[in-house]
DSSP file (Angstrom, degrees, kcal/mol; ACC not computed):
  #  RESIDUE AA STRUCTURE BP1 BP2  ACC     N-H-->O    O-->H-N    N-H-->O    O-->H-N    TCO  KAPPA ALPHA  PHI   PSI    X-CA   Y-CA   Z-CA
    1    1 A M              0   0    0      0, 0.0     2,-0.5     0, 0.0     0, 0.0   0.000 360.0 360.0 360.0 139.6   -3.8   12.1  -16.0
    2    2 A I        -     0   0    0      2,-0.0     2,-0.5     0, 0.0     0, 0.0  -0.958 360.0-162.4-114.1 126.1   -5.5    9.5  -14.0
    3    3 A S        -     0   0    0     -2,-0.5     2,-0.5     2,-0.0     0, 0.0  -0.918   3.8-167.4-110.5 134.1   -6.2   10.0  -10.3
    4    4 A V        -     0   0    0     -2,-0.5     2,-0.5     2,-0.0    -2,-0.0  -0.985  12.1-158.8-115.8 129.0   -7.0    7.3   -7.9
    5    5 A R        +     0   0    0     -2,-0.5     2,-0.5     2,-0.0    -2,-0.0  -0.912  16.1 174.5-112.4 128.9   -8.3    8.4   -4.5
    6    6 A L        -     0   0    0     -2,-0.5    42,-0.1     4,-0.0    -2,-0.0  -0.997  30.9-127.8-126.1 125.3   -8.2    6.4   -1.3
    7    7 A D    >>  -     0   0    0     -2,-0.5     4,-2.4     1,-0.1     3,-0.7  -0.438  30.8-107.0 -66.2 152.4   -9.4    8.0    1.8
    8    8 A P  H 3> S+     0   0    0      0, 0.0     4,-2.4     0, 0.0     5,-0.2   0.844 118.5  55.1 -48.6 -41.5   -6.9    7.8    4.7
    9    9 A A  H 3> S+     0   0    0      2,-0.2     4,-1.9     1,-0.2     5,-0.1   0.906 110.0  45.4 -63.1 -41.5   -9.0    5.2    6.5
   10   10 A M  H <> S+     0   0    0     -3,-0.7     4,-2.7     2,-0.2     5,-0.3   0.929 110.7  53.6 -72.0 -41.9   -9.2    2.9    3.5
   11   11 A A  H  X S+     0   0    0     -4,-2.4     4,-2.5     1,-0.2    -2,-0.2   0.902 109.6  48.1 -52.1 -45.1   -5.5    3.2    2.9
   12   12 A R  H  X S+     0   0    0     -4,-2.4     4,-3.0    -5,-0.2    -1,-0.2   0.894 110.4  51.8 -62.8 -40.3   -4.8    2.3    6.5
   13   13 A V  H  X S+     0   0    0     -4,-1.9     4,-2.4     2,-0.2    -2,-0.2   0.962 112.3  45.6 -61.3 -50.4   -7.2   -0.7    6.2
   14   14 A L  H  X S+     0   0    0     -4,-2.7     4,-1.7     1,-0.2    -1,-0.2   0.919 116.4  44.7 -60.1 -44.9   -5.4   -2.0    3.1
   15   15 A L  H  X S+     0   0    0     -4,-2.5     4,-2.4    -5,-0.3    -1,-0.2   0.935 112.3  52.6 -64.8 -44.6   -1.9   -1.4    4.5
   16   16 A N  H  X S+     0   0    0     -4,-3.0     4,-2.8     1,-0.2    -2,-0.2   0.908 106.6  53.5 -60.0 -44.3   -2.9   -3.0    7.9
   17   17 A R  H  X S+     0   0    0     -4,-2.4     4,-1.9     1,-0.2    -1,-0.2   0.914 108.3  49.6 -57.7 -45.3   -4.2   -6.1    6.0
   18   18 A Q  H  X S+     0   0    0     -4,-1.7     4,-1.1     1,-0.2    -1,-0.2   0.915 111.5  49.0 -67.1 -41.2   -0.9   -6.6    4.3
   19   19 A V  H >< S+     0   0    0     -4,-2.4     3,-0.8     1,-0.2     5,-0.3   0.947 110.8  50.0 -62.1 -44.8    1.0   -6.3    7.5
   20   20 A E  H 3< S+     0   0    0     -4,-2.8    -1,-0.2     1,-0.2    -2,-0.2   0.804 109.4  50.9 -64.8 -29.8   -1.2   -8.8    9.2
   21   21 A K  H 3< S+     0   0    0     -4,-1.9    -1,-0.2    -5,-0.2    -2,-0.2   0.655  90.8  99.8 -79.9 -15.6   -0.8  -11.3    6.4
   22   22 A D  S << S-     0   0    0     -4,-1.1     7,-0.0    -3,-0.8    -3,-0.0  -0.254  79.8-125.5 -69.5 160.4    3.0  -11.1    6.5
   23   23 A D        +     0   0    0      6,-0.0    -1,-0.1     2,-0.0     3,-0.1   0.095  63.8 133.6 -95.8  24.4    5.0  -13.7    8.3
   24   24 A L        -     0   0    0     -5,-0.3     2,-0.1     1,-0.1     0, 0.0  -0.272  69.1 -91.5 -63.6 158.1    6.8  -11.1   10.4
   25   25 A P    >>  -     0   0    0      0, 0.0     4,-2.3     0, 0.0     3,-1.0  -0.476  41.2-108.8 -68.7 151.5    7.1  -11.9   14.2
   26   26 A D  H 3> S+     0   0    0      1,-0.3     4,-2.3     2,-0.2     5,-0.1   0.758 116.3  58.2 -54.0 -32.7    4.2  -10.4   16.1
   27   27 A A  H 3> S+     0   0    0      2,-0.2     4,-1.6     1,-0.2    -1,-0.3   0.897 107.8  45.5 -66.1 -39.9    6.4   -7.7   17.7
   28   28 A Q  H <> S+     0   0    0     -3,-1.0     4,-2.5     2,-0.2     5,-0.2   0.908 111.9  52.5 -73.3 -40.7    7.5   -6.3   14.4
   29   29 A K  H  X S+     0   0    0     -4,-2.3     4,-2.7     1,-0.2     5,-0.2   0.913 108.2  51.7 -57.3 -41.2    3.9   -6.4   13.1
   30   30 A A  H  X S+     0   0    0     -4,-2.3     4,-2.2     1,-0.2    -1,-0.2   0.876 109.9  49.2 -60.4 -38.9    2.8   -4.5   16.1
   31   31 A G  H  X S+     0   0    0     -4,-1.6     4,-2.2     2,-0.2    -2,-0.2   0.896 111.7  46.8 -68.0 -42.2    5.5   -1.9   15.5
   32   32 A L  H  X S+     0   0    0     -4,-2.5     4,-2.8     2,-0.2    -2,-0.2   0.922 112.4  50.9 -66.0 -43.3    4.6   -1.4   11.9
   33   33 A L  H  X S+     0   0    0     -4,-2.7     4,-2.0    -5,-0.2    -2,-0.2   0.911 110.6  49.4 -63.7 -40.8    0.8   -1.2   12.7
   34   34 A S  H  X S+     0   0    0     -4,-2.2     4,-1.5    -5,-0.2    -1,-0.2   0.895 109.9  50.2 -59.7 -41.8    1.6    1.4   15.3
   35   35 A H  H  X S+     0   0    0     -4,-2.2     4,-0.9     1,-0.2    -2,-0.2   0.930 109.6  51.6 -62.7 -44.2    3.7    3.4   12.9
   36   36 A L  H >< S+     0   0    0     -4,-2.8     3,-0.6     1,-0.2    -2,-0.2   0.875 107.8  52.7 -61.7 -36.9    0.8    3.3   10.3
   37   37 A R  H 3< S+     0   0    0     -4,-2.0    -1,-0.2     1,-0.2    -2,-0.2   0.866 107.9  52.0 -62.5 -36.5   -1.7    4.5   13.0
   38   38 A S  H 3< S+     0   0    0     -4,-1.5    -1,-0.2    -3,-0.2    -2,-0.2   0.607  85.7 108.9 -81.5 -11.0    0.6    7.5   13.7
   39   39 A L    <<  -     0   0    0     -4,-0.9     2,-0.1    -3,-0.6    -3,-0.0  -0.370  67.5-125.7 -67.8 143.7    1.0    8.7   10.1
   40   40 A S     >  -     0   0    0      1,-0.1     4,-2.2    -2,-0.1     5,-0.2  -0.335  27.6-105.1 -74.4 166.3   -0.7   11.8    9.0
   41   41 A S  H  > S+     0   0    0      1,-0.2     4,-2.1     2,-0.2     5,-0.1   0.896 123.0  49.9 -60.2 -39.3   -3.0   11.9    6.1
   42   42 A K  H  > S+     0   0    0      2,-0.2     4,-1.8     1,-0.2    -1,-0.2   0.923 111.4  47.6 -67.1 -44.4   -0.4   13.6    4.0
   43   43 A A  H  > S+     0   0    0      1,-0.2     4,-2.0     2,-0.2    -1,-0.2   0.858 111.7  51.8 -65.6 -33.4    2.3   11.1    5.0
   44   44 A L  H  X S+     0   0    0     -4,-2.2     4,-2.9     2,-0.2    -1,-0.2   0.876 106.3  53.7 -67.4 -39.6   -0.1    8.3    4.2
   45   45 A E  H  X S+     0   0    0     -4,-2.1     4,-1.6     1,-0.2    -2,-0.2   0.866 110.1  46.9 -65.3 -38.7   -0.8    9.7    0.9
   46   46 A G  H  X S+     0   0    0     -4,-1.8     4,-2.0     2,-0.2    -2,-0.2   0.868 113.0  50.0 -67.7 -39.4    3.0    9.8    0.0
   47   47 A L  H  X S+     0   0    0     -4,-2.0     4,-2.9     1,-0.2    -2,-0.2   0.925 110.3  49.6 -66.3 -44.6    3.4    6.3    1.3
   48   48 A A  H  X S+     0   0    0     -4,-2.9     4,-2.2     1,-0.2    -1,-0.2   0.880 110.8  49.1 -63.5 -37.8    0.5    5.0   -0.8
   49   49 A A  H  X S+     0   0    0     -4,-1.6     4,-2.2     2,-0.2    -1,-0.2   0.930 113.3  47.3 -64.9 -44.2    1.8    6.7   -3.9
   50   50 A E  H  X S+     0   0    0     -4,-2.0     4,-2.8     2,-0.2    -2,-0.2   0.912 111.3  50.5 -61.8 -44.9    5.3    5.2   -3.4
   51   51 A L  H  X S+     0   0    0     -4,-2.9     4,-2.7     1,-0.2    -1,-0.2   0.899 109.9  50.7 -65.5 -37.8    3.9    1.8   -2.7
   52   52 A L  H  X S+     0   0    0     -4,-2.2     4,-2.3     2,-0.2    -1,-0.2   0.917 110.8  49.0 -61.6 -44.8    1.8    1.9   -5.9
   53   53 A Q  H  X S+     0   0    0     -4,-2.2     4,-2.1     1,-0.2    -2,-0.2   0.928 112.8  47.2 -66.2 -43.7    4.8    2.9   -7.9
   54   54 A Q  H  X S+     0   0    0     -4,-2.8     4,-1.3     2,-0.2    -2,-0.2   0.913 111.1  52.6 -60.7 -44.0    6.9    0.1   -6.4
   55   55 A A  H  X S+     0   0    0     -4,-2.7     4,-0.8     1,-0.2     3,-0.3   0.897 110.9  45.5 -57.7 -45.8    4.2   -2.5   -7.0
   56   56 A L  H  < S+     0   0    0     -4,-2.3     3,-0.3     1,-0.2    -1,-0.2   0.857 112.2  50.0 -71.8 -35.0    3.8   -1.6  -10.6
   57   57 A S  H  < S+     0   0    0     -4,-2.1    -1,-0.2     1,-0.2    -2,-0.2   0.710 117.6  41.4 -74.4 -17.7    7.5   -1.6  -11.3
   58   58 A H  H  < S+     0   0    0     -4,-1.3    -1,-0.2    -3,-0.3    -2,-0.2   0.415  87.2 104.1-106.8  -4.1    7.9   -5.0   -9.5
   59   59 A A    ><  -     0   0    0     -4,-0.8     3,-1.4    -3,-0.3     4,-0.4  -0.721  56.0-159.9 -84.0 113.8    4.8   -6.7  -10.9
   60   60 A P  T 3  S+     0   0    0      0, 0.0     4,-0.3     0, 0.0     3,-0.2   0.755  91.2  44.4 -68.2 -24.6    6.0   -9.1  -13.6
   61   61 A D  T 3> S+     0   0    0      1,-0.2     4,-3.2     2,-0.1     5,-0.2   0.370  81.3 103.4 -99.8   5.1    2.5   -9.2  -15.2
   62   62 A A  H <> S+     0   0    0     -3,-1.4     4,-2.5     1,-0.2    -1,-0.2   0.913  85.6  43.9 -57.3 -48.5    1.7   -5.4  -15.1
   63   63 A I  H  > S+     0   0    0     -4,-0.4     4,-2.8    -3,-0.2    -1,-0.2   0.917 113.7  49.2 -70.6 -41.3    2.4   -4.9  -18.8
   64   64 A R  H  > S+     0   0    0     -4,-0.3     4,-2.2     2,-0.2    -2,-0.2   0.935 112.0  49.7 -62.8 -43.7    0.5   -8.0  -19.9
   65   65 A L  H  X S+     0   0    0     -4,-3.2     4,-1.0     1,-0.2    -2,-0.2   0.938 109.8  51.2 -60.7 -41.7   -2.4   -7.0  -17.8
   66   66 A L  H >< S+     0   0    0     -4,-2.5     3,-0.6    -5,-0.2     4,-0.4   0.925 109.6  50.1 -58.2 -43.7   -2.3   -3.5  -19.3
   67   67 A R  H >< S+     0   0    0     -4,-2.8     3,-1.0     1,-0.2    -1,-0.2   0.899 109.4  50.4 -63.5 -38.6   -2.3   -4.9  -22.8
   68   68 A T  H 3< S+     0   0    0     -4,-2.2    -1,-0.2     1,-0.2    -2,-0.2   0.662  98.2  69.8 -75.1 -13.6   -5.2   -7.2  -22.2
   69   69 A S  T <<        0   0    0     -4,-1.0    -1,-0.2    -3,-0.6    -2,-0.2   0.655 360.0 360.0 -74.9 -14.7   -7.2   -4.2  -20.8
   70   70 A F    <         0   0    0     -3,-1.0    -1,-0.2    -4,-0.4    -2,-0.2   0.402 360.0 360.0-109.9 360.0   -7.5   -2.6  -24.1
Protein backbone atom coordinates (compact mmCIF):
# COMPACT_ATOMS: atom_id res chain seq x y z
CA UNK A 1 0.00 0.00 0.00
CA UNK A 2 1.21 3.48 -0.85
CA UNK A 3 0.03 6.41 1.19
CA UNK A 4 0.18 9.94 -0.07
CA UNK A 5 -0.40 12.56 2.58
CA UNK A 6 -1.42 16.13 1.98
CA UNK A 7 -2.20 18.29 4.92
CA UNK A 8 -5.58 20.02 4.67
CA UNK A 9 -4.00 23.43 4.02
CA UNK A 10 -2.01 22.16 1.03
CA UNK A 11 -5.02 20.27 -0.36
CA UNK A 12 -7.05 23.48 -0.18
CA UNK A 13 -4.28 25.43 -1.92
CA UNK A 14 -4.14 22.92 -4.77
CA UNK A 15 -7.91 22.78 -5.16
CA UNK A 16 -8.22 26.57 -4.98
CA UNK A 17 -5.62 26.92 -7.74
CA UNK A 18 -7.65 24.65 -9.99
CA UNK A 19 -10.83 26.60 -9.35
CA UNK A 20 -9.06 29.91 -10.02
CA UNK A 21 -7.62 28.59 -13.31
CA UNK A 22 -11.01 27.40 -14.57
CA UNK A 23 -13.03 29.52 -16.96
CA UNK A 24 -16.12 29.51 -14.73
CA UNK A 25 -17.92 32.79 -14.13
CA UNK A 26 -16.56 34.65 -11.10
CA UNK A 27 -19.75 34.05 -9.09
CA UNK A 28 -19.44 30.27 -9.53
CA UNK A 29 -15.74 30.38 -8.65
CA UNK A 30 -16.56 32.32 -5.50
CA UNK A 31 -19.18 29.74 -4.54
CA UNK A 32 -16.79 26.84 -5.05
CA UNK A 33 -14.01 28.57 -3.12
CA UNK A 34 -16.41 29.30 -0.27
CA UNK A 35 -17.49 25.66 -0.22
CA UNK A 36 -13.87 24.48 -0.15
CA UNK A 37 -13.13 26.77 2.80
CA UNK A 38 -16.08 25.32 4.71
CA UNK A 39 -15.06 21.66 4.32
CA UNK A 40 -13.78 19.82 7.37
CA UNK A 41 -10.43 18.07 7.19
CA UNK A 42 -12.19 14.71 6.97
CA UNK A 43 -14.44 15.86 4.12
CA UNK A 44 -11.43 17.34 2.34
CA UNK A 45 -9.60 14.02 2.71
CA UNK A 46 -12.48 12.17 1.06
CA UNK A 47 -12.73 14.74 -1.72
CA UNK A 48 -9.00 14.56 -2.42
CA UNK A 49 -9.09 10.76 -2.59
CA UNK A 50 -12.04 10.80 -5.00
CA UNK A 51 -10.43 13.48 -7.18
CA UNK A 52 -7.20 11.50 -7.37
CA UNK A 53 -9.11 8.37 -8.39
CA UNK A 54 -11.04 10.30 -11.04
CA UNK A 55 -7.88 11.93 -12.36
CA UNK A 56 -6.12 8.58 -12.71
CA UNK A 57 -9.07 6.92 -14.39
CA UNK A 58 -9.40 9.76 -16.91
CA UNK A 59 -5.75 10.44 -17.59
CA UNK A 60 -4.99 9.00 -21.05
CA UNK A 61 -1.27 8.82 -20.35
CA UNK A 62 -1.48 7.34 -16.85
CA UNK A 63 -0.55 3.80 -17.92
CA UNK A 64 2.23 5.02 -20.21
CA UNK A 65 3.66 7.15 -17.42
CA UNK A 66 3.49 4.23 -15.03
CA UNK A 67 5.34 1.99 -17.52
CA UNK A 68 8.14 4.51 -18.03
CA UNK A 69 8.61 4.90 -14.28
CA UNK A 70 10.09 1.42 -13.95
